[in-house]
PAVEXMI-880550 format. One record per residue: x, y, z of N, C-alpha, C in turn; residue number from 1; residue in one letter. Coordinates in nm, 4 decimals, decimal comma, m for minus. Example, Ala and Ser with C-alpha at 12.3 -4.5 7.8 and 13.67 -1.06 7.14 Angstrom:
SITE       nxx       nyy       nzz      caxx      cayy      cazz       cxx       cyy       czz    i  aa
SITE    1,3190   m0,5690    0,7800    1,2300   m0,4500    0,7800    1,3200   m0,3300    0,7800    1   a
SITE    1,2850   m0,2250    0,7080    1,3670   m0,1060    0,7140    1,2900    0,0030    0,7870    2   s
This chain:
SITE       nxx       nyy       nzz      caxx      cayy      cazz       cxx       cyy       czz    i  aa
SITE    0,0784   m0,1103   m0,0034   m0,0026    0,0005   m0,0039    0,0866    0,1205   m0,0009    1   m
SITE    0,0498    0,2182   m0,0880    0,1374    0,3436   m0,0945    0,1401    0,4281    0,0315    2   r
SITE    0,2524    0,4775    0,0613    0,2711    0,5648    0,1816    0,2118    0,6981    0,1495    3   i
SITE    0,1268    0,7484    0,2375    0,0548    0,8787    0,2139    0,1120    0,9920    0,3091    4   k
SITE    0,1529    0,9503    0,4252    0,1934    1,0427    0,5284    0,3273    1,0183    0,5740    5   v
SITE    0,4161    1,1334    0,5806    0,5438    1,1174    0,6363    0,5445    1,1902    0,7702    6   i
SITE    0,5790    1,1097    0,8768    0,5885    1,1703    1,0064    0,7375    1,1966    1,0491    7   f
SITE    0,7654    1,3144    1,1005    0,9016    1,3473    1,1436    0,9105    1,3650    1,2806    8   f
SITE    1,0226    1,3267    1,3522    1,0565    1,3707    1,4737    1,1004    1,5186    1,4698    9   d
SITE    1,1270    1,5882    1,5847    1,1554    1,7293    1,5698    1,3131    1,7573    1,5997   10   a
SITE    1,3491    1,7534    1,7327    1,4827    1,7846    1,7590    1,5702    1,6774    1,7200   11   i
SITE    1,6950    1,7156    1,6670    1,7994    1,6290    1,6094    1,7564    1,5678    1,4704   12   d
SITE    1,6270    1,5862    1,4355    1,5782    1,5442    1,2976    1,5568    1,6730    1,2112   13   t
SITE    1,4749    1,7600    1,2617    1,4556    1,8836    1,1858    1,5358    2,0016    1,2386   14   l
SITE    1,5519    2,0043    1,3699    1,6155    2,1207    1,4411    1,7347    2,0729    1,5097   15   f
SITE    1,8546    2,1438    1,4759    1,9892    2,0950    1,5334    2,0289    2,2030    1,6467   16   k
SITE    2,0467    2,1446    1,7671    2,1070    2,2169    1,8711    2,2347    2,2893    1,8264   17   p
SITE    2,2481    2,4173    1,8494    2,3684    2,4919    1,8013    2,4719    2,5360    1,9077   18   y
SITE    2,5982    2,5125    1,8974    2,6625    2,4299    1,7856    2,6383    2,2870    1,7926   19   p
SITE    2,6163    2,2418    1,9170    2,5774    2,1001    1,9348    2,5240    2,0883    2,0794   20   d
SITE    2,4692    1,9817    2,1100    2,3867    1,9608    2,2459    2,4971    1,9704    2,3677   21   k
SITE    2,6079    1,8976    2,3500    2,7013    1,8997    2,4610    2,7585    2,0397    2,4761   22   m
SITE    2,7919    2,1093    2,3814    2,8632    2,2374    2,3944    2,7453    2,3342    2,4528   23   t
SITE    2,6287    2,3303    2,4008    2,5264    2,4203    2,4500    2,4895    2,4033    2,5898   24   l
SITE    2,4755    2,2801    2,6251    2,4456    2,2477    2,7702    2,5561    2,2767    2,8659   25   y
SITE    2,6850    2,2430    2,8339    2,7943    2,2792    2,9170    2,8088    2,4262    2,9351   26   r
SITE    2,7913    2,5011    2,8343    2,7864    2,6534    2,8477    2,6905    2,7031    2,9399   27   k
SITE    2,5611    2,6513    2,9223    2,4509    2,6999    2,9952    2,4597    2,6596    3,1555   28   k
SITE    2,5103    2,5336    3,1692    2,5262    2,4899    3,3062    2,6219    2,5686    3,3762   29   i
SITE    2,7385    2,6099    3,3091    2,8391    2,7002    3,3737    2,7779    2,8340    3,4075   30   k
SITE    2,6943    2,8868    3,3144    2,6395    3,0220    3,3412    2,5467    3,0187    3,4639   31   e
SITE    2,4683    2,9126    3,4711    2,3718    2,8937    3,5716    2,4133    2,8460    3,7132   32   i
SITE    2,5173    2,7573    3,7073    2,5613    2,7018    3,8326    2,7094    2,7220    3,8618   33   t
SITE    2,7792    2,7682    3,7678    2,9223    2,7926    3,7872    3,0122    2,6669    3,7683   34   g
SITE    2,9453    2,5577    3,7345    3,0192    2,4250    3,7264    3,0769    2,4115    3,5921   35   m
SITE    3,2071    2,3664    3,5948    3,2786    2,3333    3,4691    3,2624    2,1861    3,4386   36   e
SITE    3,1879    2,1514    3,3323    3,1725    2,0083    3,2921    3,2555    1,9695    3,1815   37   i
SITE    3,3201    1,8582    3,1788    3,3959    1,8136    3,0674    3,2989    1,7610    2,9597   38   s
SITE    3,3373    1,7588    2,8338    3,2454    1,7035    2,7340    3,2244    1,5575    2,7619   39   e
SITE    3,3314    1,4863    2,7978    3,3185    1,3452    2,8296    3,2167    1,3157    2,9346   40   t
SITE    3,2222    1,3933    3,0495    3,1195    1,3772    3,1581    2,9841    1,4094    3,1071   41   k
SITE    2,9738    1,5247    3,0406    2,8400    1,5691    2,9880    2,7833    1,4615    2,9026   42   m
SITE    2,8557    1,3981    2,8208    2,7954    1,3002    2,7314    2,7536    1,1739    2,8024   43   k
SITE    2,8447    1,1324    2,9035    2,8106    1,0176    2,9868    2,6838    1,0356    3,0670   44   e
SITE    2,6615    1,1489    3,1241    2,5393    1,1794    3,1997    2,4196    1,1890    3,1055   45   v
SITE    2,4354    1,2560    2,9930    2,3298    1,2720    2,8893    2,2748    1,1317    2,8495   46   w
SITE    2,3659    1,0508    2,8050    2,3420    0,9134    2,7537    2,2585    0,8323    2,8517   47   d
SITE    2,3095    0,8371    2,9806    2,2422    0,7551    3,0835    2,1001    0,7930    3,1122   48   e
SITE    2,0812    0,9337    3,1099    1,9454    0,9794    3,1384    1,8555    0,9620    3,0242   49   i
SITE    1,9028    0,9751    2,8988    1,8132    0,9413    2,7805    1,7715    0,8046    2,7888   50   v
SITE    1,8622    0,7059    2,8093    1,8247    0,5684    2,8121    1,7261    0,5341    2,9178   51   m
SITE    1,7446    0,5877    3,0422    1,6426    0,5631    3,1534    1,5073    0,6310    3,1190   52   d
SITE    1,5165    0,7463    3,0553    1,3899    0,8227    3,0308    1,3190    0,7552    2,9195   53   t
SITE    1,3813    0,6989    2,8195    1,3136    0,6264    2,7062    1,2397    0,5093    2,7728   54   e
SITE    1,3097    0,4371    2,8596    1,2483    0,3179    2,9228    1,1248    0,3542    3,0001   55   e
SITE    1,1299    0,4662    3,0773    1,0127    0,5147    3,1521    0,8994    0,5585    3,0630   56   a
SITE    0,9316    0,6201    2,9527    0,8329    0,6707    2,8724    0,7460    0,5617    2,7999   57   a
SITE    0,8284    0,4550    2,7770    0,7589    0,3299    2,7049    0,6631    0,2649    2,7977   58   a
SITE    0,6848    0,2776    2,9356    0,6069    0,2071    3,0373    0,4774    0,3000    3,0711   59   r
SITE    0,4896    0,4282    3,0474    0,3864    0,5242    3,0977    0,2573    0,5004    3,0260   60   d
SITE    0,1438    0,4992    3,0975    0,0123    0,4846    3,0403   m0,0704    0,6060    3,0325   61   l
SITE   m0,0010    0,7265    3,0488   m0,0684    0,8591    3,0412   m0,1469    0,8852    3,1611   62   g
SITE   m0,1202    0,8293    3,2748   m0,1932    0,8562    3,4005   m0,1103    0,9456    3,4896   63   k
SITE    0,0121    0,9762    3,4620    0,0956    1,0597    3,5475    0,0869    1,2067    3,4938   64   n
SITE    0,0770    1,2961    3,6001    0,0851    1,4318    3,5611    0,2137    1,4807    3,5075   65   k
SITE    0,3249    1,4217    3,5538    0,4622    1,4439    3,5001    0,4981    1,3442    3,4036   66   l
SITE    0,5475    1,3820    3,2860    0,5917    1,2908    3,1905    0,7315    1,2544    3,2225   67   l
SITE    0,7828    1,1447    3,1537    0,9196    1,0932    3,1850    1,0292    1,1971    3,1529   68   a
SITE    1,0017    1,2790    3,0467    1,1050    1,3775    3,0132    1,0946    1,5037    3,0863   69   w
SITE    0,9952    1,5324    3,1791    0,9709    1,6506    3,2363    1,0904    1,6850    3,3392   70   d
SITE    1,1559    1,5891    3,3893    1,2566    1,6235    3,4982    1,3956    1,5973    3,4372   71   r
SITE    1,4016    1,5916    3,3121    1,5301    1,5571    3,2272    1,6385    1,6555    3,2786   72   f
SITE    1,6169    1,7803    3,2805    1,7170    1,8811    3,3085    1,7560    1,8799    3,4546   73   n
SITE    1,6649    1,8544    3,5351    1,6919    1,8427    3,6907    1,7805    1,7273    3,7078   74   q
SITE    1,7475    1,6165    3,6445    1,8260    1,4916    3,6606    1,9689    1,5043    3,6188   75   r
SITE    1,9838    1,5855    3,5117    2,1230    1,6166    3,4592    2,2013    1,6770    3,5705   76   i
SITE    2,1438    1,7767    3,6405    2,2135    1,8440    3,7438    2,2358    1,7566    3,8734   77   l
SITE    2,1372    1,6693    3,8935    2,1560    1,5777    4,0174    2,2747    1,4856    3,9888   78   l
SITE    2,2778    1,4244    3,8573    2,3876    1,3357    3,8316    2,5295    1,4078    3,8303   79   l
SITE    2,5246    1,5392    3,7967    2,6484    1,6227    3,7934    2,6784    1,6632    3,9459   80   l
SITE    2,6074    1,6171    4,0359    2,6200    1,6490    4,1764    2,6147    1,7966    4,2103   81   e
SITE    2,5270    1,8615    4,1417    2,4911    2,0072    4,1679    2,4419    2,0240    4,3179   82   y
SITE    2,5076    2,1142    4,3985    2,4733    2,1248    4,5369    2,3622    2,2240    4,5637   83   q
SITE    2,3228    2,2917    4,4669    2,2132    2,3995    4,4818    2,0656    2,3368    4,4644   84   g
SITE    1,9770    2,4245    4,4316    1,8357    2,3821    4,4040    1,8265    2,3326    4,2639   85   d
SITE    1,8269    2,1886    4,2504    1,8468    2,1362    4,1204    1,7010    2,1525    4,0419   86   s
SITE    1,5950    2,1648    4,1154    1,4623    2,1868    4,0470    1,4665    2,3255    3,9898   87   a
SITE    1,5028    2,4225    4,0665    1,4970    2,5665    4,0117    1,5978    2,5825    3,9036   88   l
SITE    1,7223    2,5291    3,9252    1,8240    2,5404    3,8165    1,7942    2,4624    3,6942   89   a
SITE    1,7222    2,3327    3,7143    1,6823    2,2610    3,6076    1,5819    2,3320    3,5171   90   g
SITE    1,4844    2,4029    3,5772    1,3888    2,4783    3,5004    1,4548    2,5905    3,4236   91   n
SITE    1,5493    2,6564    3,4842    1,6189    2,7649    3,4203    1,7017    2,7065    3,3013   92   q
SITE    1,7632    2,6016    3,3226    1,8356    2,5292    3,2120    1,7402    2,4949    3,0926   93   l
SITE    1,6285    2,4432    3,1366    1,5304    2,4082    3,0261    1,4852    2,5227    2,9394   94   l
SITE    1,4518    2,6337    3,0153    1,4051    2,7570    2,9395    1,5159    2,8254    2,8632   95   f
SITE    1,6337    2,8220    2,9140    1,7425    2,8902    2,8362    1,8173    2,8125    2,7299   96   e
SITE    1,7888    2,6801    2,7285    1,8438    2,5998    2,6277    1,7379    2,5383    2,5299   97   t
SITE    1,6687    2,4399    2,5786    1,5739    2,3627    2,5020    1,4551    2,4338    2,4457   98   w
SITE    1,4081    2,5310    2,5220    1,2850    2,6079    2,4726    1,3106    2,7276    2,3951   99   r
SITE    1,4368    2,7539    2,3716    1,4692    2,8721    2,2894    1,5185    2,8374    2,1550  100   n
SITE    1,4299    2,8692    2,0466    1,4736    2,8321    1,9080    1,5870    2,9135    1,8649  101   p
SITE    1,6363    3,0201    1,9309    1,7567    3,0714    1,8931    1,8875    2,9923    1,9166  102   n
SITE    1,8659    2,8931    2,0017    1,9792    2,7915    2,0230    1,9815    2,6779    1,9248  103   n
SITE    1,9011    2,6832    1,8236    1,8918    2,5829    1,7299    1,9080    2,6357    1,5817  104   f
SITE    1,9347    2,5445    1,4949    1,9371    2,5823    1,3510    1,8496    2,4720    1,2831  105   r
SITE    1,8114    2,5043    1,1617    1,7290    2,4037    1,0754    1,8379    2,3348    0,9943  106   l
SITE    1,8352    2,2009    1,0024    1,9342    2,1260    0,9270    1,9219    2,1654    0,7780  107   f
SITE    2,0353    2,1643    0,7069    2,0251    2,2100    0,5607    1,9353    2,1222    0,4717  108   d
SITE    1,9193    1,9961    0,5108    1,8380    1,9095    0,4203    1,6919    1,9172    0,4477  109   d
SITE    1,6456    1,9937    0,5482    1,5060    1,9907    0,5962    1,4137    2,0619    0,4891  110   v
SITE    1,4432    2,1777    0,4521    1,3602    2,2619    0,3626    1,3502    2,2041    0,2300  111   l
SITE    1,4642    2,1646    0,1589    1,4502    2,0909    0,0297    1,3677    1,9657    0,0474  112   p
SITE    1,3749    1,8898    0,1512    1,3025    1,7681    0,1604    1,1457    1,7942    0,1835  113   t
SITE    1,1218    1,8979    0,2585    0,9740    1,9268    0,2878    0,9162    1,9815    0,1583  114   l
SITE    0,9840    2,0567    0,0902    0,9339    2,1159   m0,0464    0,9107    1,9990   m0,1446  115   k
SITE    1,0140    1,9060   m0,1602    0,9838    1,8018   m0,2499    0,8750    1,7091   m0,2096  116   k
SITE    0,8638    1,6695   m0,0885    0,7496    1,5892   m0,0422    0,6221    1,6503   m0,0745  117   l
SITE    0,6135    1,7806   m0,0424    0,4836    1,8534   m0,0688    0,4578    1,8547   m0,2175  118   t
SITE    0,5566    1,8773   m0,3032    0,5285    1,8806   m0,4447    0,4893    1,7404   m0,5032  119   s
SITE    0,5299    1,6363   m0,4300    0,4947    1,4991   m0,4681    0,3633    1,4454   m0,4113  120   l
SITE    0,2992    1,5381   m0,3301    0,1642    1,5131   m0,2871    0,1557    1,4408   m0,1532  121   g
SITE    0,2687    1,4283   m0,0778    0,2652    1,3582    0,0508    0,2133    1,4609    0,1574  122   y
SITE    0,1482    1,4062    0,2565    0,1113    1,4823    0,3734    0,2289    1,4719    0,4734  123   t
SITE    0,2540    1,5707    0,5393    0,3716    1,5778    0,6379    0,3138    1,6121    0,7798  124   i
SITE    0,3597    1,5400    0,8809    0,3281    1,5689    1,0190    0,4465    1,5414    1,1052  125   s
SITE    0,4388    1,5897    1,2285    0,5413    1,5829    1,3288    0,4909    1,5007    1,4577  126   c
SITE    0,5805    1,4140    1,5101    0,5554    1,3448    1,6370    0,6739    1,3774    1,7288  127   i
SITE    0,6532    1,4493    1,8364    0,7706    1,4821    1,9200    0,7497    1,4782    2,0632  128   s
SITE    0,8552    1,4377    2,1421    0,8543    1,4443    2,2799    0,8938    1,5827    2,3380  129   n
SITE    0,8082    1,6743    2,3165    0,8397    1,8113    2,3581    0,7191    1,8774    2,4215  130   e
SITE    0,7372    1,9999    2,4598    0,6183    2,0728    2,5168    0,5692    2,1807    2,4125  131   d
SITE    0,4788    2,2606    2,4588    0,4174    2,3476    2,3535    0,5103    2,4460    2,2938  132   k
SITE    0,6219    2,4749    2,3543    0,7263    2,5700    2,3031    0,7682    2,5250    2,1652  133   s
SITE    0,7544    2,3920    2,1310    0,7915    2,3426    2,0005    0,7189    2,4193    1,8937  134   l
SITE    0,5955    2,4668    1,9095    0,5329    2,5380    1,8086    0,6113    2,6646    1,7602  135   y
SITE    0,6779    2,7250    1,8647    0,7611    2,8464    1,8355    0,8698    2,8108    1,7424  136   d
SITE    0,9243    2,6886    1,7381    1,0223    2,6485    1,6497    0,9764    2,6454    1,5029  137   f
SITE    0,8630    2,5867    1,4840    0,8032    2,5773    1,3512    0,7714    2,7148    1,3011  138   f
SITE    0,7269    2,8153    1,3765    0,7128    2,9508    1,3428    0,8492    3,0192    1,3120  139   e
SITE    0,9388    3,0049    1,4054    1,0715    3,0656    1,3886    1,1457    3,0285    1,2620  140   h
SITE    1,1343    2,9082    1,2277    1,2063    2,8633    1,1053    1,1152    2,8535    0,9838  141   f
SITE    0,9886    2,9073    0,9989    0,9001    2,9307    0,8909    0,8691    2,7959    0,8099  142   a
SITE    0,8500    2,6882    0,8807    0,8123    2,5580    0,8171    0,6810    2,5107    0,8614  143   i
SITE    0,6083    2,5751    0,9429    0,4746    2,5297    0,9928    0,3803    2,4987    0,8699  144   k
SITE    0,3926    2,5764    0,7691    0,2988    2,5610    0,6587    0,3024    2,4264    0,5914  145   k
SITE    0,4164    2,3551    0,6120    0,4350    2,2225    0,5505    0,3688    2,1117    0,6354  146   y
SITE    0,3320    2,1312    0,7602    0,2885    2,0313    0,8475    0,1420    2,0356    0,8592  147   f
SITE    0,0822    1,9148    0,8447   m0,0645    1,9072    0,8626   m0,1041    1,8944    1,0159  148   n
SITE   m0,0241    1,8189    1,0868   m0,0355    1,8036    1,2326    0,0956    1,8146    1,3041  149   h
SITE    0,0997    1,8613    1,4298    0,2176    1,8528    1,5107    0,1680    1,7943    1,6338  150   i
SITE    0,2018    1,6621    1,6539    0,1612    1,5955    1,7803    0,2716    1,6043    1,8874  151   v
SITE    0,2372    1,6675    1,9948    0,3416    1,6933    2,1036    0,2932    1,6158    2,2259  152   i
SITE    0,3904    1,5524    2,2751    0,3744    1,4620    2,3977    0,3125    1,5402    2,5087  153   s
SITE    0,3499    1,6645    2,5378    0,3087    1,7460    2,6520    0,1530    1,7703    2,6463  154   d
SITE    0,1037    1,7649    2,5212   m0,0450    1,7952    2,5015   m0,1297    1,6686    2,5289  155   e
SITE   m0,0765    1,5576    2,4877   m0,1525    1,4333    2,4980   m0,1071    1,3455    2,6115  156   i
SITE   m0,0022    1,3953    2,6796    0,0408    1,3202    2,8008    0,0871    1,1784    2,7816  157   k
SITE    0,1490    1,1549    2,6634    0,2108    1,0278    2,6240    0,3345    1,0581    2,5402  158   i
SITE    0,4442    0,9792    2,5728    0,5642    1,0119    2,4960    0,6087    0,8870    2,4201  159   e
SITE    0,6802    0,9159    2,3086    0,7496    0,8037    2,2396    0,8504    0,7385    2,3272  160   k
SITE    0,8689    0,6039    2,3260    0,8199    0,5140    2,2275    0,6867    0,4508    2,2558  161   p
SITE    0,6085    0,5071    2,3500    0,4765    0,4546    2,3857    0,3879    0,4456    2,2565  162   n
SITE    0,3249    0,3328    2,2276    0,2477    0,3199    2,1063    0,1410    0,4232    2,0953  163   p
SITE    0,0860    0,4721    2,2079   m0,0397    0,5537    2,2021   m0,0177    0,6850    2,1384  164   l
SITE    0,1132    0,7447    2,1439    0,1283    0,8630    2,0714    0,1350    0,8469    1,9225  165   i
SITE    0,1892    0,7338    1,8776    0,1873    0,7086    1,7425    0,0426    0,6777    1,6875  166   f
SITE   m0,0341    0,6033    1,7687   m0,1788    0,5794    1,7277   m0,2523    0,7063    1,7232  167   l
SITE   m0,2232    0,8086    1,8068   m0,2948    0,9300    1,8012   m0,2613    0,9984    1,6754  168   k
SITE   m0,1394    1,0030    1,6349   m0,0963    1,0670    1,4998   m0,1617    0,9971    1,3832  169   a
SITE   m0,1685    0,8675    1,3863   m0,2317    0,7952    1,2795   m0,3784    0,8269    1,2774  170   i
SITE   m0,4457    0,8407    1,3872   m0,5875    0,8706    1,3963   m0,6082    1,0090    1,3362  171   e
SITE   m0,5268    1,1048    1,3735   m0,5383    1,2457    1,3223   m0,5356    1,2444    1,1644  172   l
SITE   m0,4422    1,1646    1,1177   m0,4302    1,1662    0,9641   m0,5326    1,0756    0,8993  173   e
SITE   m0,6135    1,0072    0,9733   m0,7143    0,9156    0,9174   m0,6510    0,8163    0,8098  174   a
SITE   m0,5537    0,7508    0,8540   m0,4856    0,6568    0,7520   m0,4687    0,5310    0,8312  175   i
SITE   m0,4382    0,4219    0,7583   m0,4010    0,2916    0,8163   m0,2471    0,3102    0,8495  176   r
SITE   m0,2029    0,2303    0,9506   m0,0652    0,2437    0,9970    0,0379    0,2181    0,8809  177   a
SITE    0,0109    0,1334    0,7931    0,1063    0,0993    0,6874    0,0990    0,1959    0,5786  178   n
SITE    0,0208    0,2985    0,5866    0,0231    0,4216    0,4871    0,1015    0,5302    0,5480  179   q
SITE    0,1736    0,5143    0,6654    0,2656    0,6192    0,7135    0,3984    0,5736    0,7264  180   g
SITE    0,4978    0,6669    0,7177    0,6357    0,6441    0,7398    0,6895    0,7446    0,8410  181   l
SITE    0,7541    0,6866    0,9470    0,8127    0,7740    1,0546    0,9558    0,7826    1,0442  182   h
SITE    1,0129    0,9061    1,0542    1,1546    0,9270    1,0389    1,2060    1,0012    1,1736  183   v
SITE    1,3031    0,9513    1,2364    1,3510    1,0117    1,3540    1,4931    0,9593    1,3907  184   g
SITE    1,5580    1,0232    1,4864    1,7090    0,9904    1,5128    1,7162    0,8974    1,6381  185   d
SITE    1,6126    0,8485    1,7043    1,6232    0,7636    1,8123    1,5795    0,6165    1,7695  186   s
SITE    1,6676    0,5293    1,8016    1,6516    0,3855    1,7611    1,5295    0,3372    1,8471  187   l
SITE    1,5243    0,3639    1,9731    1,4233    0,3085    2,0519    1,2830    0,3844    2,0380  188   k
SITE    1,2960    0,5246    2,0533    1,1712    0,5994    2,0552    1,1131    0,6197    1,9235  189   s
SITE    1,1930    0,6372    1,8181    1,1466    0,6619    1,6839    1,1229    0,5360    1,6030  190   d
SITE    1,2306    0,4697    1,5826    1,2422    0,3545    1,4915    1,1574    0,2413    1,5332  191   y
SITE    1,1917    0,1836    1,6503    1,1173    0,0704    1,7014    0,9723    0,1065    1,7530  192   f
SITE    0,9669    0,2268    1,8060    0,8334    0,2771    1,8541    0,7310    0,2823    1,7324  193   g
SITE    0,7741    0,3292    1,6174    0,6885    0,3364    1,5004    0,6571    0,1986    1,4483  194   a
SITE    0,7583    0,1134    1,4345    0,7366   m0,0218    1,3920    0,6405   m0,0961    1,4704  195   l
SITE    0,6409   m0,0789    1,5996    0,5457   m0,1451    1,6939    0,4017   m0,1302    1,6535  196   e
SITE    0,3639   m0,0138    1,6043    0,2290    0,0173    1,5752    0,1878   m0,0165    1,4246  197   v
SITE    0,2884   m0,0603    1,3551    0,2698   m0,0897    1,2185    0,2963    0,0130    1,1141  198   g
SITE    0,3640    0,1184    1,1613    0,4114    0,2206    1,0641    0,5455    0,1704    1,0053  199   l
SITE    0,5672    0,2173    0,8777    0,7072    0,2042    0,8289    0,7946    0,3006    0,9047  200   h
SITE    0,9157    0,2688    0,9150    1,0125    0,3521    0,9863    1,1457    0,3605    0,9286  201   a
SITE    1,2100    0,4763    0,9293    1,3467    0,4944    0,8884    1,4314    0,5622    0,9999  202   v
SITE    1,5372    0,5156    1,0379    1,6284    0,5767    1,1330    1,7160    0,6819    1,0693  203   l
SITE    1,7090    0,8002    1,1178    1,8044    0,9028    1,0711    1,9238    0,9091    1,1545  204   l
SITE    2,0350    0,8672    1,1037    2,1625    0,8482    1,1768    2,2692    0,9448    1,1157  205   d
SITE    2,2531    1,0790    1,1452    2,3339    1,1821    1,0917    2,4766    1,1649    1,1160  206   r
SITE    2,5060    1,1169    1,2389    2,6470    1,1037    1,2876    2,7025    0,9696    1,2811  207   e
SITE    2,6217    0,8771    1,2171    2,6671    0,7398    1,2002    2,7005    0,6753    1,3299  208   e
SITE    2,6067    0,6861    1,4273    2,6246    0,6286    1,5614    2,5900    0,4806    1,5701  209   k
SITE    2,5062    0,4411    1,4844    2,4493    0,3083    1,4891    2,5038    0,2100    1,3911  210   f
SITE    2,5579    0,0994    1,4377    2,6170    0,0046    1,3393    2,5210   m0,0532    1,2431  211   q
SITE    2,5493   m0,0582    1,1209    2,4573   m0,1038    1,0206    2,4810   m0,2484    0,9894  212   d
SITE    2,3901   m0,3335    1,0334    2,3959   m0,4789    1,0080    2,2999   m0,5131    0,8911  213   n
SITE    2,2310   m0,4143    0,8349    2,1495   m0,4429    0,7237    2,0084   m0,4778    0,7685  214   g
SITE    1,9877   m0,4714    0,9015    1,8544   m0,5099    0,9458    1,7721   m0,3918    0,9955  215   d
SITE    1,8260   m0,2764    0,9709    1,7664   m0,1453    1,0079    1,7603   m0,0560    0,8828  216   i
SITE    1,6377    0,0000    0,8523    1,6269    0,0922    0,7485    1,6875    0,2205    0,7988  217   a
SITE    1,8095    0,2601    0,7390    1,8726    0,3754    0,7940    1,9180    0,4764    0,6900  218   k
SITE    1,9124    0,6036    0,7212    1,9586    0,7092    0,6333    2,0534    0,8047    0,7052  219   i
SITE    2,1431    0,8701    0,6373    2,2358    0,9701    0,6952    2,1822    1,1217    0,6714  220   n
SITE    2,0962    1,1318    0,5777    2,0419    1,2573    0,5287    1,9062    1,2484    0,4926  221   n
SITE    1,8212    1,3463    0,5148    1,6842    1,3403    0,4928    1,6484    1,3232    0,3369  222   l
SITE    1,7329    1,3721    0,2636    1,7024    1,3550    0,1172    1,7029    1,2062    0,0756  223   s
SITE    1,7605    1,1210    0,1535    1,7670    0,9756    0,1254    1,6274    0,9059    0,1477  224   e
SITE    1,5352    0,9754    0,2139    1,4079    0,9073    0,2349    1,3308    0,8760    0,1057  225   i
SITE    1,3676    0,9486   m0,0064    1,2919    0,9286   m0,1277    1,3308    0,7952   m0,1902  226   f
SITE    1,4464    0,7320   m0,1418    1,4812    0,5967   m0,1904    1,3784    0,4975   m0,1277  227   n
SITE    1,3240    0,5313   m0,0122    1,2242    0,4282    0,0493    1,0828    0,4573   m0,0096  228   f
SITE    1,0750    0,5670   m0,0657    0,9294    0,6042   m0,1208    0,9233    0,5662   m0,2608  229   l
SITE    1,0336    0,5227   m0,3264    1,0255    0,4928   m0,4652    1,0175    0,6187   m0,5605  230   g
SITE    1,0620    0,7344   m0,5046    1,0599    0,8487   m0,5907    1,1905    0,8806   m0,6488  231   e
């Protein structure tokens, strides 16, 4: 059955933290807390919390007021052994880094891909583990017009890789699961999460972090998705 809808993740798929996540966070943590964090330590803490948070998001049934990702920035400071008010500093870190589109850039391949998909008649939507500030990103980078729906975890209180957020996006587009293709940078949250509900899935591996054994549909650039669409 022909694919009708292309779903994209947002951060690290469409929007690039500038100059990169580790540099951005290390700079802001120093400004807020005075702590000097090495790149190695920052990456170690980041990867540990991402793994734990993805596991928690998969188990969540949408009954909790706080989502798995809500305390992400606070947990970073706790693991870095910050001695101050981690909740207050974590909120400041969130607002000054992740919620500010000025700290991001649009990947070079995004706009050409969106334009080509639109010209070929595909519907485009987004599924993201973010809060409502994500809408500002679509306005800031002037790409909102290309998206039919933007499904945000904070609004429906379910996060990827939980199947319910993908099913909500499928419902909004009024399609069968096998008529949609999801593209994102997380192997667990995006790739396997989408496959679980019957969507087609492609892993966007811009930095070639994942070993290619031929069993994962993988691309390094968004322009490569047309190979999977037969265009």
